[in-house]
Phi, psi and omega in degrees: 000137178250151178240150178257124181236162180241130180276001175246226178245145173277131178238167179254125179286175182298327180270005177093358181279151179287138180230133179270129179281343178251223177246152181277143182229135176268130180238145175270172179299318181296320178293322178295319179294325178292327180286319188249009177082173181283158179290159178286146173277166180294329177295319178293322178297316179297318179295315179295322178297316178298318179293323178294320178293319178298316178299316178300316181296320180295313180296317179298316178297319178298317180294323178294315179296322180297320181288323182288319183271000000 
């Protein structure tokens, strides 16, 4: 599978269509993975989810304490 990328900025044309300010480049799946790194493993997803929930709980607890005090 190939992807179409822009080496400049994507802009919106008058009719709402995407317009590339630079030149268009075709990239393969392997090249896209090389650009953006490997996908996360399920273990990493689980770890990040746990950390996000912990962060939410800390912020929520701080806001509750701030309101009470």
